[in-house]
N, C-alpha and C positions, 0 to 999 in steps of 0.2 A: 641739329639738322632735321629735316623732315623726311620721314620714310613713308613712301606710299607704294602702291603696287596695283596689281589687278584686283578689282573690288571683290570683297566677300561680304555678303550680307545675309541676314536670316531670310528665309523664304517669305516670312510675313512682313518684311521691311516695307515701309510705305513707298509708293512709286515716286513721290515727289515731296517737296517740303512746302509748307505754307509760310507762315510768318517766321522770321529769323529767330533762332533759338536765343535764349538769354542764359546768363550764368546763375540765375536765381535757383533753378532746380538743383543744380550740382552743389551749390553752397548750402542749400537747405539739407540735402542728403548728407553732406560732409559734417554739418553740425549735429544731425541726428546720430550719425555713426560715432562721432567723437563723444557725445554724451553717453551713448550706450557702452562704449569701450571704457570710459572712465568709471561708470557705475559698476561694470563687471569687475574691473581691477580692484576697486575699493571693497566690494563684497568678497572677492577671493582672498584679499589680504586679511580680512577679519576672520574668515573661516579657516584659513590654512596657517596663519601666523598671528594669533591674537596679540602676542607680546610686542610684535613689531608693527602692529597696525597703526598705532598713533603717529610715530614718526613717518611711516610710509604715507599715511593720509596727508600729512603736512606737505611732503614733497609732491604728492600727487595733486594736491590742491594748487600748489605753485605752478606746476606744469600745466594743469588744466586752465588756470587763469591766463597764462601766457598764450596758450593755444587758442583759448576763447577770444582773447584780444585780437589775435591774428585773423581769426575767422570774421570777427566783427569789422575790422578795418578792410578786409577783402570785400565783404558785403557792401560796405558803404562806398568803397572805391568803384565797385561794379555798378552800383545804383546811380552814383553821381557822375561817373566818368572822370573823377579826380584821383590821381595816384597818391594815396595816403601812406604808401609803403615804399616811397622812392628810394630810400637807402638800400633796400633789398633788390637784387637783380630779378628780372623776369624768370630766369632759369631756376633760381633758388625757390621762388614762390611756386613755380609750376611743379617742381619736384616735391615740395612739402605737401601741397594739397593733392598732387597726383598720386602720392603714396596711398591715399584713401580710395582711389578710383575703383579697385576691385570690390571693396566693401560697399561703396556707394552704388555700384552697378547692381549688386545683389539686393540692396535696400530698395532701390528704385523698382526692380522687378517685383519685389514683395509688395510694394505700394501700388502696383498696377501700371507702372510706367515702362515703356519699351526700352530695350537696350540702346537703340538708336537715339531715343530722346535723351537718355542720360549722357550718352557720348556727345551728342550735339551740344548739350549744356556745358559739358566739360570743355569742349573745344571753344565755345563762346567765352568761357572764363579765361582759357589760355590766350586766345586772341586779344582779349582786353588787357593782357599784361604787357603787350608790346608797346613801346613808346611811339610817338608820332614820327613824322618824317625825319629821317636821318640821312638825307640825300648826299651829304658830303662824304659819308662812309659807305653807303649802300648803292647809290645810283651808279649804274654801269656794272655792278657786281650782284645784281638781283637775279635769282634763278627761279623760274616757275616750272614745277614738275607736274605733268599730267598723266593720267592713267591711259593705258592702251585702248580701253573700251570707249574712250571719247570719240575715237575715229569710227566712222560708219562701218557697220559690219559688212564684209564683202569687198571693201575698198582695198585695192592692191598697192596703193601708194605707200612707200616705205618711210612713213613719218617717224618711226622709231629710230631710223638712222639720221634723219634730218627733217625737222618739222617743215622746212621750206620745200620739201617734196610734195606737199599738199597742192592739189590743183585748184583749190578754192571754189569747188563746185557748189558749195552752199548746202550740201546734204548733211553735214554735221558741224559742230561748233568750231572745228579747226579753222574753217574759212574765216570766222570772225576773230579768232585769237591771233592770227598772223598780223593783221593790221594793227592790233593792239600792241603786239610785240615791237613792230616797226615804229610805231608812234612814240612809245615810251622807252625803247632801247634796252629792254631786259633780255636775258637769255631764257630760252624755253626748250624743254626736252620732254619726250614721252618715255615713261618707264614701263617695261613689260612685267615688272615684279619688284618686290621690296628690296631684294638683293641688289638689283641694278640701280634703284633709287639711292640706296645707301652709298653705292660706289660713285654715283654722280656727285653727291654732296662731298664725299671724302676726297675725290680727285680734283673737283673744280673749285672747292673751297670758296663758295659764295659768301658774301657778307650778309645776305638775307635770302629767305626761301618762302615762296608761296606754294603750298601743296594742295592739290585737288584729288579727292578720292572719296570713298565711302567713309562713314563715321568710324567704323571699327578699324580700318586700315590707318586712318589718320591718328587715332588714339595710340595704336601700337607703335607707330613711328615717333610720335611726340614723346613717348616715354624714354626714347633714346636720343633726344634732340640735342643735348649739349647746349652751348651758349649762343648758337646762331639764332638771330631773330626769325621767327617763323609764324606765318599766318596760315591757318588751315581752312579750306573751303569745302564743305561736303558737296558732293555732286548730286545731280538729279537722276533718277532711275525710272523713267516712264515705262520702260519695257522690262523692268526687273533688273537684278544684279548682273553686272559684267556684260551688258549688251546695250549699245547705242545710248550711252549716258550723255549728259550735258552738264554745263556749268552756268551759273548766273553771271553774265558778263558785267553787270553793274557791281556785283560783289567783288569780282576779280579786279576790275579797274580801281575800285575804292581801296583794295588791299595794296595794289601797286603804288597808288598815290600816297598811301599812308607810310609805306616803307621807303619809297624812293623819290617822292616828289613828282612834280608835273613834267610834261614832255617838252616844254619850251621855256627858255629864259630862266631856268632854274638848275641847269646842269652844274655839277661840281667839276672841278678841274680834272681833265682826263676822261670825262664821261663821253660815251658815244653820242653822236648827234641824233636827233629824232629821224626816223625813217630807216634806221639800221638796227639789226639785231645786235645784242651785246654779248659776243662770245667771251666766255670766261677763260682765262689762261689755265692751261693744265699744268 
């Protein structure tokens, strides 16, 4: 599942994003952290248990070789767009490399990279794990979760109760998101916090999730994702965190197409027709 909520970012977080992040930074940090951890373990074994060092080094070398091969295949998959680890599920791969995220974040900070940059790279890696269009399983059961601060500050419309309460005045991105929802037939909801977002996914049981929030919220939610296909889209914060944020519409529509296919002529059996929202059964 995807867990998002009201954005929380560092005060120094950039107001917006330039080019899309790539997985290269995170995979580089994961490799550096793995090498450092392996070297520390080998050194500790020689100092603390010299007699057991030789067999331990053998086991450590085997584990390091397997882990190194995984990192290499992940890097090649990310660079070429080809899934070289198809037998492994996206969730298993996400959990394996996600376990290094705290250490990679610290390593990135030490190397002069911002926490948001490391998080964005990790999210790019995670997004790349999801397969292409699975419209037969996901179409009609896709849930897009948005943060409350996407709505224009001061607007009294109760979009947290129903996104269709939006008047489409054009002062925030909600006006552009509604036609997208109607065209592609997915469900869309606004979460006022991480707890509500978790409840949405738990209760609605979508077959796929697209989550929009700040990088830190997305990463925190992704670590508890489970096996649901999820694509995370960091928001834009031109006025700072938690205030009048926006989302790249092209990125959002591309994510919808990737998970659920196109709006016409491609519906799976039982899918809602274009022009209607796709309410998920409770």
